[in-house]
C-alpha positions in Angstrom: 0.2 0.0 0.0 1.3 3.4 -0.8 0.1 6.6 1.1 0.4 10.6 0.8 0.2 12.1 4.1 -0.5 15.7 4.1 -0.7 18.0 7.3 -3.8 19.9 6.4 -5.5 23.7 7.2 -8.5 21.4 5.8 -9.8 18.7 3.4 -13.3 18.9 2.0 -15.0 16.5 -0.4 -18.2 15.8 -2.3 -19.3 12.8 -4.0 -20.1 13.2 -7.6 -20.7 9.9 -9.6 -20.6 6.1 -8.9 -18.1 4.0 -10.9 -18.5 0.3 -11.3 -16.7 -0.6 -8.2 -17.8 2.0 -5.8 -18.9 0.7 -2.2 -22.4 1.2 -1.0 -22.6 3.9 1.1 -25.3 6.4 3.1 -25.9 9.8 2.9 -23.5 10.6 5.6 -20.5 9.6 3.7 -21.3 11.6 0.4 -19.9 14.7 1.5 -17.2 15.4 4.4 -14.9 18.0 5.8 -12.0 18.2 8.5 -9.8 20.8 9.7 -6.5 20.9 11.2 -6.1 17.3 10.2 -3.5 14.6 8.8 -4.8 13.9 5.3 -4.1 10.2 4.4 -4.4 9.4 0.6 -4.2 5.5 0.1 -3.5 3.3 -2.6 -4.1 -0.5 -1.6 -2.0 -2.9 -4.1 -2.1 -6.2 -5.7 0.6 -7.2 -3.4 -1.6 -6.4 -0.1 -4.5 -9.1 -1.5 -4.4 -11.8 1.4 -2.5 -9.7 4.0 -5.1 -7.5 4.9 -4.4 -7.6 8.7 -0.7 -7.1 8.3 -1.2 -3.8 5.9 -3.8 -2.4 8.1 -1.3 -2.8 11.4 1.6 -1.7 9.7 -0.4 1.4 8.0 -1.9 2.8 11.1 1.6 2.3 12.9 2.9 4.8 10.1 -0.1 7.1 10.4 0.1 7.1 14.1 3.7 7.9 14.4 3.0 10.6 11.7 0.3 12.1 13.6 2.3 12.3 16.8 5.3 14.0 15.1 3.0 16.8 13.6 0.7 16.7 16.7 -2.9 16.2 15.2 -5.9 14.6 16.7 -8.2 14.3 13.5 -7.3 12.0 10.4 -9.2 11.9 7.1 -8.7 8.6 5.4 -9.0 9.0 1.6 -8.5 6.5 -1.4 -6.6 7.7 -4.1 -6.1 5.2 -7.2 -3.5 7.7 -8.6 -0.6 6.9 -6.1 -0.1 3.3 -7.9 -0.4 1.7 -11.0 -0.9 -1.8 -9.5 -4.2 -1.6 -7.6 -5.5 -4.6 -5.8 -9.3 -6.0 -6.3 -11.9 -3.2 -4.9 -12.9 -5.9 -1.9 -9.4 -5.9 -0.5 -9.0 -2.1 -0.7 -12.5 -1.4 0.9 -11.4 -3.9 3.7 -8.2 -1.9 4.3 -9.8 1.3 4.3 -12.4 0.2 7.1 -9.7 -1.6 8.8 -7.8 1.4 9.2 -10.7 3.3 10.5 -11.5 0.8 12.9 -7.7 0.7 14.0 -7.5 4.6 14.6 -10.9 5.4 15.9 -10.1 4.8 19.5 -7.2 7.3 19.6 -8.2 10.1 17.1 -11.1 11.5 15.4 -11.5 9.8 11.9 -13.5 10.2 8.8 -13.4 8.0 5.8 -14.5 9.0 2.2 -15.9 6.6 0.3 -14.2 4.2 -2.0 -15.1 4.0 -5.7 -16.7 7.4 -6.1 -15.5 10.4 -8.2 -15.5 13.1 -5.9 -14.4 16.9 -5.8 -12.2 17.8 -3.2 -10.4 21.1 -1.7 -7.0 20.6 0.2 -4.7 23.2 2.1 -1.5 22.1 2.9 0.7 23.3 5.9 4.0 23.6 4.1 6.3 23.0 7.1 8.9 20.3 6.1 6.9 17.5 8.0 3.9 18.3 6.0 4.0 16.1 3.1 5.3 12.4 3.3 4.9 9.5 1.2 5.2 5.7 2.5 5.2 2.6 1.2 3.8 0.0 3.5 5.2 -3.4 2.7 4.0 -6.2 5.0 6.7 -8.5 7.1 7.4 -11.8 5.3 6.4 -10.6 1.7 7.2 -13.1 -1.1 10.7 -12.5 -2.4 12.1 -11.6 1.2 13.9 -14.0 3.1 14.3 -13.1 6.9 17.1 -14.6 8.7 17.0 -16.3 12.1 20.0 -14.3 13.0 17.7 -11.1 12.4 15.1 -12.5 14.5 17.2 -13.8 17.6 18.7 -10.1 17.1 15.7 -8.5 18.6 15.7 -10.6 21.9 19.5 -9.8 22.2 20.5 -8.7 25.8 23.6 -6.8 26.5 25.5 -4.5 29.0 27.1 -1.0 27.8 30.2 0.7 29.0 32.9 3.1 28.1 36.3 2.0 27.4 39.0 4.5 27.7 42.4 4.9 26.5 43.8 3.8 30.0 41.8 0.7 29.6 39.3 1.2 32.3 35.8 0.2 31.8 32.9 2.4 33.0 29.8 0.4 32.9 26.9 2.6 32.1 23.1 2.8 32.0 20.3 5.2 31.6 18.1 5.9 34.6 15.3 8.7 34.2 16.7 9.9 30.9 20.3 10.3 32.5 23.3 8.6 31.9 25.2 7.2 34.9 28.8 5.8 35.2 30.5 8.1 32.7 30.9 11.6 32.1 30.5 12.4 28.5 31.0 16.4 28.9 33.8 15.8 26.5 32.5 13.1 24.2 29.2 14.4 23.1 29.0 12.3 19.9 29.9 9.0 21.7 26.9 10.1 24.3 24.6 10.5 21.3 25.9 7.2 19.9 24.9 5.4 23.1 21.5 6.9 23.0 20.7 6.1 19.7 21.8 2.5 20.2 19.7 2.3 23.4 16.5 3.9 21.5 16.9 7.2 24.0 17.9 9.7 21.4 15.1 11.7 20.3 14.3 11.9 16.5 13.1 14.8 14.6 11.4 13.2 11.9 13.2 15.8 9.6 14.7 14.6 6.2 18.3 14.5 6.4 20.3 17.2 5.0 22.3 15.0 2.3 18.8 14.0 0.6 18.3 17.8 -1.0 22.1 18.1 -1.4 22.4 15.1 -3.3 19.5 16.2 -5.6 20.2 19.8 -5.7 23.8 19.2 -6.9 22.8 16.8 -9.3 24.7 13.8 -7.8 22.0 11.0 -6.6 18.2 10.6 -6.9 15.4 8.1 -6.3 14.8 6.0 -9.2 10.9 5.3 -9.1 11.0 3.0 -11.9 12.9 0.4 -9.6 12.3 -1.4 -6.3 13.2 1.2 -3.3 16.3 1.6 -2.2 17.8 1.4 -5.5 19.2 4.8 -6.7 20.0 6.8 -10.1 23.5 8.3 -10.3 23.8 11.5 -12.5 27.3 11.8 -14.0 28.6 14.1 -11.1 27.2 11.6 -8.7 28.9 8.5 -10.4 32.1 10.2 -10.9 32.5 10.6 -7.0 31.2 7.4 -6.6 33.9 5.8 -8.9 36.8 7.8 -7.5 35.6 6.6 -4.2 35.8 2.9 -5.2 39.0 3.3 -7.3 40.6 4.8 -3.9 39.4 2.2 -1.5 40.2 -0.8 -3.9 43.9 0.7 -4.6 44.6 1.1 -0.8 43.4 -2.5 -0.1 45.2 -4.1 -2.8 48.7 -2.5 -1.6 47.7 -3.7 1.7 48.2 -7.3 0.0 44.5 -8.3 -0.5 44.0 -10.4 -3.7 41.3 -9.2 -5.8 38.6 -11.5 -6.8 35.2 -11.1 -8.5 32.4 -13.6 -7.6 28.6 -13.8 -8.4 25.9 -11.7 -7.2 23.2 -14.5 -6.4 23.7 -17.9 -4.8 21.6 -21.2 -4.3 18.7 -21.0 -1.8 18.7 -24.6 -1.0 22.6 -25.0 -1.0 23.0 -26.7 2.8 26.4 -24.4 3.4 25.0 -21.2 2.0 21.5 -21.6 3.6 23.2 -22.2 6.9 25.3 -19.0 6.8 22.7 -16.8 5.6 20.6 -17.4 8.7 23.6 -16.4 10.6 23.8 -13.0 9.3 21.3 -10.4 10.7 19.5 -9.1 7.6 16.7 -9.7 5.2 17.6 -10.9 1.3 15.9 -10.8 -2.0 15.1 -14.3 -2.8 14.0 -14.7 -6.8 13.6 -17.7 -9.1 16.0 -18.4 -12.0 14.8 -21.3 -14.8 16.9 -23.5 -12.7 17.1 -22.6 -9.2 15.2 -20.5 -6.1 18.3 -18.2 -5.5 18.9 -15.4 -3.2 20.8 -12.1 -4.1 24.1 -11.8 -1.8 24.4 -9.4 0.9 28.5 -9.2 0.8 31.5 -10.9 -0.7 31.7 -13.6 1.8 29.6 -16.4 -0.2 32.1 -16.0 -3.5 35.4 -15.8 -1.2 34.6 -18.3 1.2 33.5 -21.2 -1.8 36.7 -19.8 -3.7 38.8 -20.5 -0.3 37.1 -23.9 0.2 38.9 -25.1 -3.3 42.3 -23.4 -2.5 45.5 -25.3 -1.3 46.4 -23.4 1.5 49.4 -23.5 3.7 50.3 -22.2 6.9 53.1 -20.2 5.0 50.1 -18.5 3.0 48.6 -17.1 6.4 47.1 -14.2 6.9 45.6 -15.2 3.3 43.9 -11.6 2.1 41.1 -11.6 -0.4 39.1 -8.9 -1.6 36.1 -7.7 -3.7 34.2 -4.4 -4.6 30.6 -5.9 -4.8 28.8 -4.3 -7.3 26.2 -4.6 -5.9 25.2 -6.1 -2.5 21.5 -6.7 -1.4 19.4 -6.4 1.7 15.9 -6.0 2.1 15.7 -3.0 4.4 12.2 -2.1 5.6 10.6 0.3 3.5 10.5 3.0 6.4 14.2 2.6 7.1 15.1 3.4 3.6 16.8 6.9 3.7 18.8 8.3 0.5 22.3 7.4 0.7 22.5 6.2 4.4 20.6 3.2 3.8 19.8 1.5 0.9 18.7 -2.1 -0.7 21.4 -2.0 -3.4 24.9 -0.8 -2.5 28.4 -1.3 -3.2 30.4 -3.0 -0.3 34.1 -3.1 -0.4 34.7 -6.5 1.5 38.2 -7.9 2.4 38.6 -11.4 4.2 41.6 -12.5 6.0 42.0 -16.2 6.8 44.0 -16.5 10.0 45.6 -19.4 11.7 44.7 -19.1 15.3 43.1 -16.3 17.6 46.3 -14.6 18.5 46.9 -14.2 14.4 43.7 -12.8 14.0 44.2 -10.4 16.8 47.4 -9.2 15.4 46.0 -9.2 11.9 42.8 -6.9 12.9 45.2 -4.4 14.2 46.9 -4.2 10.7 43.8 -4.0 9.0 42.5 -0.8 11.6 45.7 1.1 10.5 44.4 0.3 6.9 41.1 1.5 7.6 42.3 4.5 9.4 44.2 5.7 6.7 41.7 5.1 3.9 38.9 7.1 6.1 41.8 10.0 6.6 42.6 9.9 2.9 38.8 10.4 2.0 39.4 13.7 4.2 37.2 12.4 7.5 39.3 13.0 10.3 39.9 10.6 12.7 39.5 10.1 15.5 37.7 13.4 15.9 35.0 12.8 13.2 33.8 9.2 13.9 33.1 7.1 17.1 34.2 3.9 18.1 32.2 0.8 19.1 33.2 -2.4 20.0 30.9 -5.4 20.6 31.6 -8.7 21.9 30.8 -11.7 23.8 31.3 -11.9 27.5 33.3 -15.0 27.1 35.7 -12.7 24.7 35.8 -10.0 26.8 36.6 -11.9 29.9 39.6 -13.7 27.8 40.7 -11.2 25.0 40.3 -7.7 27.0 43.8 -6.7 26.4 43.1 -6.8 22.7 39.9 -4.7 23.0 42.0 -1.9 24.9 44.8 -2.4 22.2 42.0 -1.4 19.9 41.2 1.6 21.8 44.4 3.1 22.2 45.2 2.6 18.3 42.1 4.6 17.8 43.1 7.7 20.2 39.9 8.1 22.3 37.4 6.4 24.6 35.0 3.9 22.8 31.6 2.4 23.5 31.4 -1.2 24.3 28.6 -3.5 24.0 29.2 -6.9 25.8 26.6 -9.6 24.7 25.5 -12.3 27.3 25.7 -14.9 24.5 26.4 -15.4 21.0 23.8 -15.3 18.1 26.1 -14.5 15.2 29.0 -16.1 13.6 31.3 -13.5 14.9 32.4 -13.3 18.5 33.7 -9.6 18.3 33.7 -6.9 15.9 34.5 -3.0 15.8 32.8 -0.2 13.8 33.8 3.4 13.2 30.4 5.2 13.4 29.4 8.8 11.9 26.8 10.8 14.0 25.0 12.9 11.7 23.3 16.5 12.8 20.3 14.4 14.0 21.7 11.9 16.4 21.5 9.3 14.1 24.5 6.7 13.9 25.7 5.6 10.8 28.6 2.5 10.8 31.3 2.9 8.1 34.5 0.7 8.9 33.6 -2.4 10.4 35.8 -5.9 11.1 34.6 -9.0 12.8 36.0 -12.0 14.2 34.5 -15.1 12.4 34.7 -18.5 14.3 32.2 -20.7 12.4 32.5 -20.4 8.8 35.9 -21.9 8.3 34.4 -25.0 9.5 30.9 -24.5 8.0 32.5 -23.8 4.4 35.3 -26.6 4.8 38.0 -24.0 4.2 41.5 -25.9 5.6 44.8 -25.1 5.8 47.7 -27.4 6.6 49.7 -26.4 9.4 53.8 -26.9 10.1 52.9 -30.3 11.3 51.2 -31.2 8.2 47.8 -31.1 10.0 44.6 -29.9 8.3 42.9 -27.0 10.4 40.2 -24.5 9.9 41.2 -20.9 9.8 39.8 -18.0 11.8 38.2 -15.5 9.4 38.4 -11.8 9.8 35.5 -9.9 7.8 36.4 -6.3 7.2 34.8 -3.3 5.2 37.6 -0.9 5.2 35.4 2.3 4.2 31.8 0.9 4.8 29.4 0.9 1.7 30.8 3.5 -1.0 27.0 5.0 -1.1 27.2 5.8 3.0 30.7 7.5 2.5 29.1 9.9 0.2 26.4 10.2 2.5 28.8 11.3 5.5 30.8 13.7 3.3 27.4 15.3 2.3 25.8 15.2 5.9 29.2 16.8 7.1 28.5 19.8 5.2 25.6 20.6 7.4 27.8 20.6 10.1 30.0 23.2 8.4 27.1 25.5 7.5 26.3 25.5 11.3 29.6 26.8 12.2 29.4 29.5 9.6 32.0 27.4 7.1 31.4 27.3 3.6 30.6 23.8 2.7 32.4 21.6 0.6 33.7 18.3 -0.7 37.2 17.3 -0.6 39.2 18.6 -3.6 39.9 15.2 -5.3 36.2 14.5 -5.6 34.8 17.8 -6.6 33.1 17.4 -9.8 34.7 20.6 -11.2 37.7 21.4 -9.4 38.3 24.8 -11.4 35.9 27.1 -13.5 37.4 29.6 -15.8 34.7 32.6 -16.1 35.6 34.7 -19.2 33.9 38.3 -19.0 32.9 38.3 -22.5 33.0 36.6 -25.9 36.2 38.0 -26.6 38.2 36.1 -23.9 36.6 32.6 -25.0 39.7 31.4 -27.4 41.9 32.4 -24.8 40.2 30.3 -22.0 39.8 27.5 -24.0 43.3 27.4 -24.8 44.4 28.1 -21.1 42.0 25.1 -20.4 44.0 22.8 -22.0 47.2 23.5 -20.1 45.7 22.1 -16.8 46.2 18.3 -17.3 44.7 16.1 -14.7 42.6 19.0 -13.4 38.8 19.2 -13.9 38.5 22.5 -15.6 35.1 23.7 -17.1 34.2 27.0 -18.9 31.1 29.1 -17.9 30.7 30.3 -21.8 26.6 31.1 -21.0 25.6 34.9 -21.4 25.2 35.5 -17.8 26.7 38.4 -15.6 30.1 37.8 -14.3 28.7 38.2 -10.8 25.9 35.7 -11.7 28.6 33.1 -12.9 30.5 33.9 -9.7 27.4 33.1 -7.6 26.2 30.0 -9.6 29.9 28.6 -9.1 29.7 29.2 -5.3 26.6 27.3 -5.1 28.2 24.4 -6.9 30.9 24.3 -4.1 33.6 24.8 -6.8 37.2 25.1 -5.1 38.7 27.3 -7.5 37.2 30.1 -9.6 39.1 32.3 -12.3 37.5 35.5 -13.5 39.3 36.0 -16.9 39.0 39.6 -18.4 41.2 41.8 -20.5 43.4 42.5 -18.0 44.1 38.9 -17.1 44.7 38.4 -20.7 47.1 41.6 -21.0 49.1 40.5 -18.1 48.9 36.8 -18.4 47.7 36.5 -14.9 44.6 35.2 -13.1 42.7 36.4 -10.6 41.5 33.3 -8.5 38.8 32.9 -5.7 39.5 30.0 -3.5 36.7 28.3 -1.7 37.0 29.2 2.1 39.3 31.9 1.8 38.4 35.5 2.0 40.8 37.2 -0.2 41.4 36.6 -3.8 44.8 35.9 -5.3 46.7 36.6 -8.5 48.8 33.7 -9.8 50.0 32.7 -12.9 49.1 29.8 -14.8 52.1 27.6 -13.7 51.5 28.9 -9.9 48.2 27.8 -10.2 49.1 24.4 -11.6 51.4 23.6 -8.9 49.1 24.6 -6.1 46.4 22.4 -7.7 48.9 19.6 -8.2 49.7 19.5 -4.6 46.0 19.6 -3.6 45.3 16.4 -5.3 48.4 14.6 -4.2 48.3 11.0 -5.0 44.7 10.7 -5.0 43.1 8.9 -7.9 41.6 11.2 -10.8 38.8 11.0 -13.5 38.0 13.3 -16.0 35.2 16.0 -16.3 31.9 14.1 -15.7 30.2 16.5 -18.2 30.9 18.4 -21.0 33.5 21.2 -20.5 31.2 24.2 -21.6 28.4 24.7 -19.4 26.2 25.8 -22.4 26.4 22.3 -23.7 25.4 20.8 -20.4 21.8 19.4 -19.9 19.9 19.7 -16.6 19.0 16.4 -14.9 16.9 18.0 -12.1 14.1 20.2 -13.2 
């Protein structure tokens, strides 16, 4: 079911004509009016047939949640077939509408507009950020989705929390009456926000995250209505940024010594080993039918790398054995209400590196090596560690008691206190993991880097190595994402600009990721030939030319809105003097530079980061608009 929720000054309707599928109504329903209400436009779909109770329950929850956020006590239910091209049968639609009315009437004043009638209506929308929301109600357990046993078990997981500081002291913490006891977070506000988020104590604003409007306005990424929710379209600038991040992370992991492989995106649902592992991972998976098998779409590179490792001949001399794949794509059926722009998706690009280790001692040593790799990658992306991300450790009680020194080593390596979650028992294939988390302006936590100690899958997949005594053993496996999903890195970079703006800093992307690194602004057509020749001298710099007929002031403002790092205005004086007057983003004063001086400065800014050419035509007059 699709719903459109509008916070309304009023909604008025009047029945005009009956259609062949109209429900029978009395005169009281032929017209209606409600003021200061939440208007809920609904379209019940084919996929909802046979699942009326679930649709009603989840739909009512969405409506209640929205009504609570905007503070209304009146709800108008209005069937609106135009929200979906795949409508249910009339009987199901009426059952859902009546069910919603019955579900909500005890808590709200509810009116329902009749189904199947042509109606005239008048609507006034409030116009604030939460006044127009759309949702898709997808009942749990829908065909095509597999919910793992680990995900179900995770909901009943019990744990204790603490802060492990850089001196190795554990401060046990809990929340009582909204106050945290056991640790003073006055100098660790983001870590406090992380704890409150994890324990469900954070207050959600319900506002759209800043990065969503930014990714659209800058023509980077957008929703794709022609696909399944959580699958996005990337415009040329967004694809370039995503590609550069992929290039950079992959290069760093190869330098670490990982062997890059490629594996299928789908696997046999009935393969006993694969099915067993699927149910040990806390996520929902897509399942589809091929001409030969029932398969599921991978949620990580584990399946391909583990099946490959099973067929390998491995000696203890090969350990730690490092494998890597940049998965395009991994898939998880995140619930519709959880999908948020680039933060949480159903199809995403995940750098995934596994290391096969001889024993726990080798695994702990390798984990610290990989942590240094992850720190190097994140800092290279221009996300500063440890300042801008929060470290979280998670482990079983047994692991904590037996390997406490390892946890302390990780915290010391990171450089500031970490949140520690200790599970009473193990539900997953791993017994310990760490995460680097970004806390966005709304207090939500999003994991980027993560590494896990896996004690099950060596045996589950029959992966073996021969030790120095010529005996076969199963390795311990580490699961590292050295940056997190590429999409989530983009989310973090965009959300971070909201912090910049709140501090009066001009928002910007790292120079090496800027779609245009330098823009040349000719004052008139007389300088076009000179500017085009000049642009050709800047190799390995993404230079474009504003050859539109706008004023110089307008050209500068437009370039500033695009967050372009370097802007050079070129008029008669610049041509005569062979100098450039350059505006550098974030600097108050302009600089006069020769072309060679500017080339040298831009070369230093680029450093050894990967490079790609302009994603769009060099001349602005030749560019289409992707967002109307």
